[in-house]
Short mmCIF file of the C-alpha atoms (twelve columns), coordinates in Angstrom:
data_MODEL
# 
_entry.id   MODEL 
# 
loop_
_atom_site.group_PDB 
_atom_site.id 
_atom_site.type_symbol 
_atom_site.label_atom_id 
_atom_site.label_alt_id 
_atom_site.label_comp_id 
_atom_site.label_asym_id 
_atom_site.label_seq_id 
_atom_site.Cartn_x 
_atom_site.Cartn_y 
_atom_site.Cartn_z 
_atom_site.pdbx_PDB_model_num 
ATOM 1   C CA . MET A 1   60.829 5.656   -13.343 1 
ATOM 2   C CA . ARG A 2   59.265 9.617   -13.754 1 
ATOM 3   C CA . GLU A 3   58.754 8.822   -17.536 1 
ATOM 4   C CA . SER A 4   57.016 5.986   -17.831 1 
ATOM 5   C CA . ILE A 5   54.889 7.328   -14.636 1 
ATOM 6   C CA . SER A 6   54.557 10.321  -17.512 1 
ATOM 7   C CA . LYS A 7   53.675 7.655   -20.212 1 
ATOM 8   C CA . ILE A 8   51.069 5.451   -18.049 1 
ATOM 9   C CA . GLY A 9   49.124 9.141   -17.020 1 
ATOM 10  C CA . LEU A 10  49.077 10.135  -20.740 1 
ATOM 11  C CA . ALA A 11  47.527 7.021   -21.698 1 
ATOM 12  C CA . LYS A 12  44.756 7.529   -19.361 1 
ATOM 13  C CA . GLY A 13  44.585 11.208  -20.490 1 
ATOM 14  C CA . ALA A 14  43.997 9.970   -24.024 1 
ATOM 15  C CA . MET A 15  41.632 7.157   -23.175 1 
ATOM 16  C CA . VAL A 16  39.330 9.872   -21.729 1 
ATOM 17  C CA . VAL A 17  39.729 12.156  -24.025 1 
ATOM 18  C CA . ILE A 18  38.398 9.331   -26.647 1 
ATOM 19  C CA . GLY A 19  35.746 8.355   -24.471 1 
ATOM 20  C CA . ALA A 20  34.351 11.956  -24.322 1 
ATOM 21  C CA . PHE A 21  35.127 12.141  -28.122 1 
ATOM 22  C CA . THR A 22  33.073 8.797   -29.091 1 
ATOM 23  C CA . VAL A 23  30.219 8.761   -26.772 1 
ATOM 24  C CA . ALA A 24  29.731 12.698  -27.879 1 
ATOM 25  C CA . SER A 25  30.200 11.927  -31.708 1 
ATOM 26  C CA . LEU A 26  28.564 9.110   -31.704 1 
ATOM 27  C CA . ALA A 27  25.429 9.174   -29.604 1 
ATOM 28  C CA . MET A 28  22.152 8.986   -32.123 1 
ATOM 29  C CA . PRO A 29  19.465 11.575  -31.076 1 
ATOM 30  C CA . ALA A 30  15.542 9.553   -30.447 1 
ATOM 31  C CA . THR A 31  12.999 9.902   -32.130 1 
ATOM 32  C CA . ALA A 32  8.943  8.922   -31.130 1 
ATOM 33  C CA . ASN A 33  9.022  6.169   -33.651 1 
ATOM 34  C CA . ALA A 34  12.718 4.685   -33.235 1 
ATOM 35  C CA . ALA A 35  14.166 2.020   -31.319 1 
ATOM 36  C CA . PRO A 36  16.726 2.984   -28.372 1 
ATOM 37  C CA . ALA A 37  19.988 4.622   -29.715 1 
ATOM 38  C CA . ALA A 38  22.990 2.410   -30.392 1 
ATOM 39  C CA . GLY A 39  26.068 4.280   -29.280 1 
ATOM 40  C CA . CYS A 40  29.586 3.569   -28.602 1 
ATOM 41  C CA . SER A 41  31.928 4.594   -25.644 1 
ATOM 42  C CA . ALA A 42  35.832 4.040   -25.145 1 
ATOM 43  C CA . PHE A 43  36.337 1.052   -23.821 1 
ATOM 44  C CA . MET A 44  40.559 0.236   -23.926 1 
ATOM 45  C CA . ASN A 45  43.361 0.722   -25.813 1 
ATOM 46  C CA . SER A 46  46.833 -0.871  -26.185 1 
ATOM 47  C CA . PRO A 47  49.805 -0.798  -27.742 1 
ATOM 48  C CA . VAL A 48  50.425 -3.066  -31.311 1 
ATOM 49  C CA . THR A 49  53.003 -3.978  -33.646 1 
ATOM 50  C CA . GLY A 50  52.949 -0.851  -35.302 1 
ATOM 51  C CA . GLY A 51  50.965 1.810   -33.017 1 
ATOM 52  C CA . TYR A 52  47.663 1.266   -31.196 1 
ATOM 53  C CA . LYS A 53  44.595 -0.359  -30.658 1 
ATOM 54  C CA . ALA A 54  41.630 1.671   -30.145 1 
ATOM 55  C CA . THR A 55  38.380 -0.565  -28.614 1 
ATOM 56  C CA . LEU A 56  34.643 0.806   -28.517 1 
ATOM 57  C CA . ALA A 57  32.132 -0.766  -26.376 1 
ATOM 58  C CA . CYS A 58  29.089 -0.542  -28.666 1 
ATOM 59  C CA . ASN A 59  25.428 -1.933  -28.807 1 
ATOM 60  C CA . GLY A 60  23.155 -2.295  -30.786 1 
ATOM 61  C CA . ILE A 61  25.204 -2.500  -33.893 1 
ATOM 62  C CA . GLY A 62  25.563 -6.512  -34.157 1 
ATOM 63  C CA . LEU A 63  28.708 -6.314  -31.918 1 
ATOM 64  C CA . SER A 64  29.620 -5.163  -28.282 1 
ATOM 65  C CA . PHE A 65  32.944 -4.086  -29.344 1 
ATOM 66  C CA . VAL A 66  34.560 -2.343  -32.408 1 
ATOM 67  C CA . ASP A 67  38.687 -2.075  -32.544 1 
ATOM 68  C CA . GLY A 68  40.034 0.205   -34.653 1 
ATOM 69  C CA . LEU A 69  44.013 0.374   -35.241 1 
ATOM 70  C CA . GLY A 70  46.201 3.197   -36.082 1 
ATOM 71  C CA . THR A 71  49.883 4.144   -36.445 1 
ATOM 72  C CA . THR A 72  49.097 6.716   -33.632 1 
ATOM 73  C CA . LEU A 73  46.314 6.371   -30.699 1 
ATOM 74  C CA . THR A 74  44.487 9.033   -32.309 1 
ATOM 75  C CA . ASP A 75  44.627 6.967   -35.958 1 
ATOM 76  C CA . ALA A 76  43.201 4.072   -33.890 1 
ATOM 77  C CA . SER A 77  40.630 5.561   -31.977 1 
ATOM 78  C CA . LYS A 78  39.806 7.392   -35.578 1 
ATOM 79  C CA . GLU A 79  39.551 4.015   -37.440 1 
ATOM 80  C CA . ALA A 80  37.284 2.119   -34.847 1 
ATOM 81  C CA . ARG A 81  34.907 5.408   -34.855 1 
ATOM 82  C CA . ALA A 82  34.649 5.368   -38.365 1 
ATOM 83  C CA . LEU A 83  34.108 1.521   -38.565 1 
ATOM 84  C CA . ALA A 84  31.434 1.836   -36.104 1 
ATOM 85  C CA . GLN A 85  29.553 5.375   -38.001 1 
ATOM 86  C CA . ILE A 86  29.258 2.781   -40.432 1 
ATOM 87  C CA . ALA A 87  27.712 0.168   -38.842 1 
ATOM 88  C CA . LEU A 88  25.876 3.045   -36.865 1 
ATOM 89  C CA . GLY A 89  24.610 4.289   -40.712 1 
ATOM 90  C CA . GLY A 90  22.848 1.271   -41.625 1 
ATOM 91  C CA . GLY A 91  26.242 -0.444  -42.952 1 
ATOM 92  C CA . ASP A 92  27.873 -3.457  -42.511 1 
ATOM 93  C CA . THR A 93  29.564 -3.850  -39.244 1 
ATOM 94  C CA . CYS A 94  33.196 -4.283  -39.042 1 
ATOM 95  C CA . SER A 95  36.421 -5.063  -36.016 1 
ATOM 96  C CA . ALA A 96  39.801 -4.879  -37.019 1 
ATOM 97  C CA . PHE A 97  40.480 -8.546  -36.302 1 
ATOM 98  C CA . MET A 98  44.117 -8.686  -37.296 1 
ATOM 99  C CA . HIS A 99  47.650 -7.187  -37.793 1 
ATOM 100 C CA . ALA A 100 50.171 -8.590  -39.781 1 
ATOM 101 C CA . THR A 101 53.938 -6.879  -41.166 1 
ATOM 102 C CA . THR A 102 54.409 -7.514  -44.575 1 
ATOM 103 C CA . PRO A 103 57.272 -6.590  -46.965 1 
ATOM 104 C CA . GLY A 104 57.510 -3.293  -46.817 1 
ATOM 105 C CA . GLY A 105 54.372 -2.039  -44.744 1 
ATOM 106 C CA . TYR A 106 51.287 -3.732  -42.923 1 
ATOM 107 C CA . LYS A 107 48.391 -6.218  -43.514 1 
ATOM 108 C CA . VAL A 108 45.473 -5.081  -41.829 1 
ATOM 109 C CA . THR A 109 42.135 -7.842  -41.619 1 
ATOM 110 C CA . LEU A 110 38.346 -6.772  -40.714 1 
ATOM 111 C CA . THR A 111 36.266 -8.890  -39.360 1 
ATOM 112 C CA . CYS A 112 32.395 -8.102  -40.521 1 
ATOM 113 C CA . VAL A 113 29.593 -9.500  -39.448 1 
ATOM 114 C CA . ASP A 114 28.147 -9.508  -43.224 1 
ATOM 115 C CA . THR A 115 31.121 -9.075  -45.520 1 
ATOM 116 C CA . GLY A 116 33.492 -11.859 -43.309 1 
ATOM 117 C CA . LEU A 117 37.177 -11.370 -43.901 1 
ATOM 118 C CA . VAL A 118 38.145 -7.822  -45.426 1 
ATOM 119 C CA . SER A 119 41.761 -7.216  -45.691 1 
ATOM 120 C CA . GLY A 120 43.571 -3.841  -46.588 1 
ATOM 121 C CA . VAL A 121 47.643 -3.328  -47.115 1 
ATOM 122 C CA . GLY A 122 49.503 0.123   -46.691 1 
ATOM 123 C CA . THR A 123 53.724 1.140   -45.930 1 
ATOM 124 C CA . THR A 124 51.693 2.127   -41.572 1 
ATOM 125 C CA . LEU A 125 48.935 0.953   -39.924 1 
ATOM 126 C CA . THR A 126 47.023 3.259   -40.361 1 
ATOM 127 C CA . ASP A 127 47.432 3.711   -44.170 1 
ATOM 128 C CA . ALA A 128 46.466 -0.290  -44.030 1 
ATOM 129 C CA . SER A 129 43.224 0.337   -41.706 1 
ATOM 130 C CA . ARG A 130 42.145 2.733   -44.251 1 
ATOM 131 C CA . ALA A 131 42.950 0.664   -47.096 1 
ATOM 132 C CA . ALA A 132 40.645 -2.174  -45.500 1 
ATOM 133 C CA . ARG A 133 37.634 0.399   -44.570 1 
ATOM 134 C CA . ALA A 134 37.823 1.968   -48.280 1 
ATOM 135 C CA . SER A 135 36.969 -2.145  -49.689 1 
ATOM 136 C CA . LEU A 136 33.638 -2.384  -47.486 1 
# 
C-alpha cells in the first residue's frame, strides 16, 4: 500500500514539474503589435501501453490539447512540448492521436490540422513519437 501511495505522490510531483517546465518554456513574450500570446500548460498525464501520455492545454495554436507519447513521463512531456513549439513557431499543429504495438516496437500516429495523419515507427514509444514528429 505504501508503495502505491508513494507512486501516486511521484506522479503528482511529476505533473507539477511538467506544468512549471512547460509554462516557463512555452510562454511567448508579448509585443506591441502582436496578438495575445499563445501558451500551454500541463493538463494531465496517464500511463499507456509502452509508456506515458502527457497532455498540454494550449490556447491560440489550433488545438485545445496537445498530447505527447514517450517511454518515460519525461519523454512524453518533451514530445508534447516539441509539438507545441512547432505550432507556436508557425508550423502545423499536431497531437498524438493513437499508438499501437508492432512487431519489434511501436507505431505512433499524429493528427495534424494541416497535414492530416502522420505516422512513425520505432523500437520504443519515444522513438516512434520522434519518428512521427520528424515527418512534419
